[in-house]
C-alpha positions as CSV (number, residue, x, y, z in Angstrom):
1,X,0.0,0.0,0.0
2,X,1.2,3.5,-0.8
3,X,2.4,5.5,2.2
4,X,-0.4,7.6,3.6
5,X,0.0,10.3,6.2
6,X,-3.3,9.2,7.7
7,X,-1.5,6.3,9.3
8,X,0.2,8.8,11.7
9,X,-3.1,9.2,13.4
10,X,-5.0,5.9,12.8
11,X,-1.9,3.8,13.6
12,X,-0.6,6.0,16.4
13,X,0.8,3.9,19.3
14,X,-1.5,5.4,21.9
15,X,-4.3,3.2,23.1
16,X,-7.9,4.2,22.3
17,X,-8.5,5.6,25.8
18,X,-5.3,7.8,25.8
19,X,-5.7,11.5,25.2
20,X,-4.0,12.3,21.9
21,X,-5.1,15.7,20.7
22,X,-5.4,18.7,23.0
23,X,-6.4,22.4,22.8
24,X,-6.7,24.9,25.7
25,X,-10.1,23.5,26.8
26,X,-10.5,20.2,25.0
27,X,-8.9,16.8,24.9
28,X,-9.6,14.1,22.3
29,X,-8.6,10.5,22.9
30,X,-6.9,8.4,20.2
31,X,-10.0,6.3,19.8
32,X,-12.2,9.3,19.4
33,X,-9.8,10.8,16.8
34,X,-9.6,7.6,14.8
35,X,-13.4,7.3,14.8
36,X,-13.8,10.9,13.7
37,X,-11.3,10.5,10.9
38,X,-13.1,7.4,9.6
39,X,-16.5,9.0,9.8
40,X,-15.3,12.0,7.8
41,X,-13.8,9.7,5.2
42,X,-17.2,7.9,4.9
43,X,-19.1,11.2,4.6
44,X,-16.8,12.5,1.9
45,X,-17.1,9.3,-0.1
46,X,-20.9,9.5,0.2
47,X,-20.8,13.1,-1.1
48,X,-19.0,12.1,-4.2
49,X,-15.3,12.8,-3.3
50,X,-13.1,10.3,-5.0
51,X,-9.3,9.7,-4.8
52,X,-7.4,12.7,-6.2
53,X,-10.1,15.2,-5.4
54,X,-9.0,18.2,-3.3
55,X,-11.0,19.0,-0.1
56,X,-10.6,22.5,1.4
57,X,-10.9,22.9,5.2
58,X,-11.7,26.2,6.8
59,X,-11.9,25.5,10.5
60,X,-10.5,27.1,13.6
61,X,-7.2,25.8,14.8
62,X,-8.3,22.8,16.9
63,X,-8.1,18.9,17.1
64,X,-10.9,18.9,14.5
65,X,-8.5,20.1,11.8
66,X,-6.3,17.1,12.5
67,X,-9.1,14.5,12.4
68,X,-10.6,16.1,9.3
69,X,-7.2,16.1,7.6
70,X,-6.8,12.4,8.3
71,X,-10.3,11.7,7.1
72,X,-9.6,13.4,3.8
73,X,-6.4,11.2,3.4
74,X,-8.4,8.1,4.3
75,X,-10.8,8.9,1.5
76,X,-7.8,9.4,-0.9
77,X,-8.3,13.2,-1.1
78,X,-5.9,16.1,-1.1
79,X,-6.0,18.4,2.0
80,X,-6.3,22.1,1.2
81,X,-6.0,24.2,4.4
82,X,-7.8,27.6,4.4
83,X,-7.1,30.1,7.1
84,X,-10.5,31.0,8.7
85,X,-9.2,34.5,9.4
86,X,-8.5,35.2,5.8
87,X,-10.7,37.8,4.0
88,X,-13.3,36.4,1.6
89,X,-11.3,37.5,-1.5
90,X,-8.3,35.5,-0.4
91,X,-10.4,32.5,0.3
92,X,-12.0,32.7,-3.2
93,X,-8.5,32.9,-4.7
94,X,-7.4,29.7,-2.9
95,X,-10.6,27.9,-4.0
96,X,-10.2,29.1,-7.6
97,X,-6.6,27.9,-7.8
98,X,-7.0,24.5,-6.1
99,X,-10.5,23.6,-7.4
100,X,-11.7,21.5,-4.5
101,X,-14.6,19.0,-4.7
102,X,-15.8,20.1,-1.3
103,X,-15.1,22.6,1.4
104,X,-15.5,21.8,5.1
105,X,-16.5,24.6,7.5
106,X,-17.8,24.8,11.0
107,X,-21.4,24.9,9.7
108,X,-20.9,21.8,7.5
109,X,-19.6,20.5,4.2
110,X,-20.3,22.2,0.9
111,X,-19.9,20.0,-2.2
112,X,-18.5,21.9,-5.2
113,X,-18.4,21.0,-8.9
114,X,-14.9,20.3,-10.1
115,X,-13.2,18.5,-13.0
116,X,-9.7,18.6,-11.3
117,X,-8.1,15.4,-10.1
118,X,-4.6,15.4,-8.5
119,X,-2.0,12.7,-8.6
120,X,-3.0,10.1,-6.0
121,X,0.4,10.5,-4.4
122,X,-0.4,14.1,-3.4
123,X,-1.2,14.7,0.2
124,X,-1.8,18.4,0.6
125,X,-1.4,21.9,-0.8
126,X,0.6,24.5,1.1
127,X,1.6,28.1,0.2
128,X,4.9,29.8,-0.1
129,X,5.4,32.9,2.1
130,X,4.9,35.3,-0.7
131,X,7.7,37.6,0.3
132,X,9.2,37.8,-3.2
133,X,5.9,37.7,-5.1
134,X,2.4,36.2,-5.0
135,X,2.2,33.1,-2.8
136,X,2.4,29.8,-4.8
137,X,0.4,26.7,-4.0
138,X,2.9,23.8,-3.4
139,X,2.0,20.1,-3.9
140,X,3.4,17.8,-1.3
141,X,3.3,14.0,-1.5
142,X,2.7,11.5,1.3
143,X,6.0,9.8,0.6
144,X,8.1,12.9,0.5
145,X,6.6,14.4,3.7
146,X,7.2,11.1,5.6
147,X,10.8,11.2,4.5
148,X,11.1,14.8,5.7
149,X,9.7,13.9,9.2
150,X,12.1,11.0,9.5
151,X,15.0,13.1,8.2
152,X,14.6,15.5,11.1
153,X,13.6,12.9,13.7
154,X,16.6,10.7,13.0
155,X,19.2,12.8,14.8
156,X,16.9,13.4,17.7
157,X,16.5,9.7,18.4
158,X,19.4,8.6,20.6
159,X,18.5,4.9,20.5
160,X,15.6,2.4,20.4
161,X,12.3,3.7,21.6
162,X,11.4,2.8,25.2
163,X,7.7,1.7,25.1
164,X,7.4,2.5,28.8
165,X,8.4,6.1,28.3
166,X,6.2,8.4,26.2
167,X,7.5,11.3,24.2
168,X,6.8,14.8,25.5
169,X,3.6,16.3,23.9
170,X,4.3,18.5,20.8
171,X,3.0,22.1,21.4
172,X,1.9,23.7,18.1
173,X,1.6,27.5,18.6
174,X,0.9,28.4,15.0
175,X,-2.0,27.9,12.5
176,X,-2.4,24.5,10.9
177,X,-3.1,26.5,7.7
178,X,0.6,27.2,7.6
179,X,3.4,24.9,6.8
180,X,4.9,25.3,10.2
181,X,1.7,24.3,12.0
182,X,1.0,21.3,9.8
183,X,4.6,20.1,9.9
184,X,4.9,20.3,13.7
185,X,1.5,18.5,14.1
186,X,2.6,15.7,11.9
187,X,6.1,15.7,13.5
188,X,4.5,15.1,16.9
189,X,2.3,12.3,15.6
190,X,5.3,10.7,13.8
191,X,7.3,10.8,17.0
192,X,4.4,8.9,18.8
193,X,3.5,11.9,20.9
194,X,0.4,13.8,21.8
195,X,-0.2,17.1,20.1
196,X,-1.3,20.4,21.8
197,X,-2.8,22.9,19.5
198,X,-3.2,26.6,20.1
199,X,-6.1,28.4,18.3
200,X,-4.1,31.7,18.3
201,X,-0.9,32.7,20.1
202,X,-1.3,34.5,23.4
203,X,1.5,34.8,25.8
204,X,-0.4,33.8,28.9
205,X,-2.0,30.8,27.2
206,X,1.3,29.7,25.9
207,X,2.9,29.9,29.4
208,X,-0.1,28.0,30.9
209,X,0.2,25.2,28.3
210,X,4.0,24.9,28.7
211,X,3.5,24.3,32.4
212,X,0.3,22.1,32.2
213,X,1.9,19.7,29.7
214,X,5.5,20.0,31.0
215,X,6.8,21.2,27.6
216,X,10.6,21.1,27.6
217,X,11.1,22.1,23.9
218,X,8.9,23.7,21.4
219,X,8.8,26.0,18.3
220,X,8.0,29.7,18.2
221,X,8.0,32.3,15.4
222,X,10.1,35.4,16.0
223,X,7.0,37.5,16.7
224,X,5.9,35.2,19.5
225,X,9.5,35.2,21.0
226,X,9.4,39.0,21.0
227,X,6.0,39.1,22.6
228,X,7.1,36.8,25.4
229,X,10.2,39.0,25.9
230,X,8.1,42.1,26.1
231,X,5.3,40.8,28.4
232,X,6.1,41.9,32.0
233,X,3.6,39.4,33.4
234,X,5.3,36.3,31.9
235,X,8.4,35.7,34.0
236,X,8.6,31.9,34.1
237,X,8.4,29.2,31.4
238,X,9.6,26.3,33.4
239,X,10.3,23.5,32.4
240,X,11.0,24.9,28.9
241,X,14.7,24.4,27.9
242,X,14.8,24.7,24.1
243,X,13.0,26.8,21.6
244,X,13.4,26.4,17.8
245,X,12.7,29.6,16.0
246,X,10.6,29.0,12.9
247,X,9.0,30.7,9.8
248,X,11.2,33.9,9.6
249,X,14.7,35.1,10.6
250,X,15.1,35.8,14.3
251,X,17.1,38.7,15.6
252,X,20.1,37.5,17.7
253,X,19.2,40.3,20.1
254,X,15.7,38.8,20.7
255,X,17.3,35.3,21.1
256,X,19.6,36.6,23.8
257,X,16.8,38.4,25.5
258,X,14.7,35.2,25.6
259,X,17.6,33.2,27.0
260,X,18.4,35.8,29.6
261,X,14.8,36.1,30.8
262,X,13.6,32.4,30.7
263,X,16.8,30.4,30.7
264,X,15.8,28.6,27.6
265,X,18.2,28.1,24.7
266,X,16.9,29.5,21.3
267,X,17.9,27.5,18.2
268,X,17.5,28.5,14.7
269,X,16.7,26.1,11.8
270,X,16.4,26.4,8.1
271,X,14.0,25.2,5.4
272,X,11.6,26.2,2.7
273,X,8.1,25.2,1.9
274,X,9.2,23.3,-1.2
275,X,12.0,21.3,0.6
276,X,11.0,21.2,4.3
277,X,13.6,21.6,7.0
278,X,17.0,20.8,5.8
279,X,19.3,22.4,8.4
280,X,18.9,22.4,12.1
281,X,20.3,22.0,15.6
282,X,20.4,19.0,17.9
283,X,20.5,19.2,21.7
284,X,24.1,17.8,21.5
285,X,25.2,20.6,19.2
286,X,23.5,23.2,21.4
287,X,25.5,21.9,24.4
288,X,28.9,21.6,22.7
289,X,28.8,24.7,20.4
290,X,27.2,27.6,22.3
291,X,29.5,29.9,20.4
292,X,27.5,29.1,17.2
293,X,24.3,30.8,18.4
294,X,23.0,32.7,15.4
295,X,23.8,29.9,12.9
296,X,20.8,27.9,11.6
297,X,22.6,24.6,12.5
298,X,24.1,21.8,10.4
299,X,22.6,19.9,7.5
300,X,20.3,17.0,8.4
301,X,21.3,13.5,7.4
302,X,21.1,12.9,3.6
303,X,21.1,16.7,2.8
304,X,23.9,18.1,0.7
305,X,24.8,21.8,0.6
306,X,27.0,24.1,-1.5
307,X,27.7,27.8,-1.8
308,X,27.6,29.2,-5.3
309,X,29.2,32.5,-6.5
310,X,28.0,35.1,-8.9
311,X,29.4,33.2,-11.9
312,X,28.0,29.8,-11.0
313,X,31.2,28.5,-9.4
314,X,31.1,26.5,-6.1
315,X,32.8,28.6,-3.4
316,X,35.2,27.5,-0.7
317,X,34.4,27.0,3.0
318,X,33.7,30.3,4.7
319,X,32.8,32.2,1.5
320,X,29.6,34.1,1.1
321,X,27.3,33.2,-1.8
322,X,23.9,31.7,-2.7
323,X,22.9,28.5,-0.8
324,X,22.1,25.5,-2.9
325,X,20.5,22.4,-1.2
326,X,20.0,18.8,-2.4
327,X,17.5,17.1,0.0
328,X,16.5,13.4,-0.4
329,X,13.0,14.5,-1.4
330,X,11.2,17.8,-2.3
331,X,7.7,18.9,-3.3
332,X,6.2,17.6,-6.5
333,X,5.6,21.1,-8.0
334,X,2.9,23.7,-7.8
335,X,-0.9,23.6,-8.2
336,X,-0.5,26.0,-11.1
337,X,1.3,23.2,-13.0
338,X,4.7,24.9,-12.7
339,X,7.5,22.6,-11.5
340,X,10.6,23.2,-9.4
341,X,12.9,22.4,-12.4
342,X,13.8,26.0,-13.1
343,X,15.5,26.3,-9.7
344,X,17.3,22.9,-9.8
345,X,20.8,22.6,-11.4
346,X,22.1,19.6,-13.3
347,X,23.4,18.0,-10.1
348,X,20.0,18.1,-8.4
349,X,20.7,21.1,-6.1
350,X,17.9,23.6,-5.6
351,X,18.7,27.3,-5.6
352,X,17.2,28.6,-2.3
353,X,17.6,32.3,-3.1
354,X,19.3,32.8,0.2
355,X,22.8,34.2,0.8
356,X,24.8,32.1,3.2
357,X,28.2,30.8,4.3
358,X,29.3,27.4,5.7
359,X,32.0,27.4,8.4
360,X,34.7,24.8,9.1
361,X,32.4,22.8,11.5
362,X,29.6,22.8,8.8
363,X,27.4,25.2,10.6
364,X,25.4,27.4,8.2
365,X,25.0,31.1,8.6
366,X,22.2,32.9,6.7
367,X,23.1,36.4,5.6
368,X,19.8,37.3,3.9
369,X,17.8,36.9,0.7
370,X,19.4,37.5,-2.6
371,X,16.5,39.9,-3.4
372,X,17.1,41.8,-0.2
373,X,20.8,42.3,-0.7
374,X,21.5,46.0,-1.3
375,X,24.2,46.8,-3.9
376,X,25.4,50.4,-3.0
377,X,27.7,51.4,-5.8
378,X,29.3,47.9,-5.8
379,X,29.4,47.5,-2.0
380,X,27.1,44.8,-0.7
381,X,24.9,45.7,2.3
382,X,23.1,42.9,4.2
383,X,20.0,44.3,5.8
384,X,20.4,42.1,8.8
385,X,23.8,43.6,9.7
386,X,22.2,47.1,9.9
387,X,19.0,46.0,11.6
388,X,21.0,44.4,14.5
389,X,22.8,47.7,15.1
390,X,19.5,49.6,15.1
391,X,18.1,47.3,17.7
392,X,20.9,48.4,20.0
393,X,18.9,51.6,20.6
394,X,16.7,51.1,23.7
395,X,13.9,53.0,22.0
396,X,13.8,50.6,19.0
397,X,11.7,47.5,19.3
398,X,11.8,46.4,15.7
399,X,13.8,47.4,12.6
400,X,14.0,46.7,8.9
401,X,16.3,48.0,6.2
402,X,15.4,48.0,2.5
403,X,17.1,49.1,-0.7
404,X,15.7,52.0,-2.7
405,X,16.8,53.3,-6.2
406,X,19.5,56.0,-6.3
407,X,20.6,57.7,-9.5
408,X,24.3,57.9,-8.6
409,X,24.9,54.6,-6.7
410,X,22.1,52.5,-8.1
411,X,20.7,51.5,-4.7
412,X,21.0,52.8,-1.1
413,X,19.8,51.5,2.2
414,X,16.8,53.1,4.1
415,X,15.9,52.2,7.6
416,X,12.5,51.8,9.3
417,X,12.2,51.5,13.1
418,X,9.3,50.8,15.4
419,X,9.2,51.8,19.1
420,X,9.5,55.0,21.0
421,X,10.3,58.1,18.9
422,X,14.1,58.6,18.4
423,X,15.8,61.3,16.4
424,X,17.2,60.2,13.0
425,X,20.5,61.9,13.9
426,X,20.8,59.6,16.9
427,X,20.2,56.5,14.8
428,X,22.7,57.7,12.2
429,X,25.3,58.2,14.9
430,X,24.7,54.7,16.3
431,X,25.1,53.2,12.8
432,X,28.3,55.1,12.2
433,X,29.7,53.9,15.5
434,X,29.2,50.2,14.5
435,X,29.2,50.1,10.7
436,X,31.4,51.0,7.8
437,X,30.1,54.2,6.1
438,X,28.5,52.5,3.0
439,X,26.2,50.4,5.3
440,X,24.8,53.5,7.0
441,X,21.2,54.2,5.9
442,X,20.5,57.4,4.0
443,X,17.2,57.9,5.7
444,X,15.4,56.8,8.9
445,X,11.6,56.4,9.2
446,X,9.6,55.8,12.3
447,X,6.6,53.5,12.0
448,X,4.0,52.2,14.4
449,X,4.9,48.6,13.4
450,X,6.6,46.8,10.5
451,X,4.3,45.2,7.9
452,X,4.7,41.5,8.3
453,X,3.2,38.4,6.6
454,X,1.2,35.9,8.6
455,X,4.4,34.0,9.4
456,X,6.3,37.0,10.5
457,X,8.4,38.0,7.5
458,X,8.9,41.7,6.8
459,X,7.1,42.8,3.7
460,X,10.0,44.9,2.3
461,X,8.2,46.0,-0.8
462,X,5.6,47.8,1.3
463,X,8.4,49.6,3.2
464,X,10.0,50.7,-0.1
465,X,6.7,52.0,-1.3
466,X,6.2,53.9,2.0
467,X,9.7,55.5,1.6
468,X,8.7,56.7,-1.9
469,X,5.4,58.2,-0.5
470,X,7.1,60.0,2.3
471,X,9.8,61.3,0.0
472,X,7.2,62.6,-2.5
473,X,5.4,64.4,0.3
474,X,8.5,66.2,1.3
475,X,9.4,67.2,-2.3
């Protein structure tokens, strides 16, 4: 039988009476979850859904999303998550692109006419972050995603599983409509653990769940880490020891603040929606290489890396260039019919579009996106370098640097800061103290908050447009 991700729930090692799926105020046993999944599969078949049909799910983040997803897979369908908080126009766009045979909402199941049938190996559709263009719908297969889960789980398993000792529950603090939420849910099930799902991130709820379920390690997006850092009422996250930062780059300053406040070590990792997580940290590396904080870790087993220069040549250790990755498996393509081939070289390495370097111990350091790199008259400016300096100002709670056109130099950096008001001259002086002259922004803008995508990535195109607007107003 072809691998099917539904097995992670229906064949989970928990006995029927054991609580498997949790939310803040609900617990679902393994037996209840299995029955719910099978009932959903039966209803979908009765409504005309056949293998290869897509089924959209627009439900609040809860155990019901997990059982519904498994039911779709049992029926041979393709799971299409739809964020219930998205505006109607965005939901319509998702449905138009994926052409589901049905959509499941809180009020029931709506059957829709469709002529589209996906490859039977396809498990679900997820979306790219959309930071460099319109989000793309990515097709993931059952087999490739199972490989991804085992790729990451492998280094974390120190030996044969002890049947008398259950894994710690996996806390999922992000939406299951996002890759990070879906991945961490399936990761927990694959590890044989219970899963704890948050409907939305709130600092007090997170702290309560950590203590209730004795969570020692979890994942958090940078925005959540910053919120916990800034909340004066959250002072203790015991027994939390490790946090993996996900979905967007984390400021080293915020990582240090989190560790200083809660005593938990913050680990970065690296992946993309098309290839999954390919680089990360193990607990052993965290203990033996504390000086590497800021790196995204080392490649997972079976993952090959290389750094490529401007002329397509492979660069030596320590050199900065574009990161290319060759994972054992990757997504099948996009719902639009496009494939990944345009980004894959003849040796099977995929161009990530990220600038990075690999050090002597094989730790990977991400410098930024190729599209974010600012070329100021031939001098390269990485926004992250400048943003870290701006955050040294006590008044600054968030910062972003973008490139804008310049007639003489081609492109120059412009800074945006959120927080308490601070004079541009003070920010310029701070930058000149810590940076070479060509990295100092030519303008500083104060904003209430930075525009970010749902997964926390700065929408730099919006900031560049804001600079143009403010410049025109002053002209």
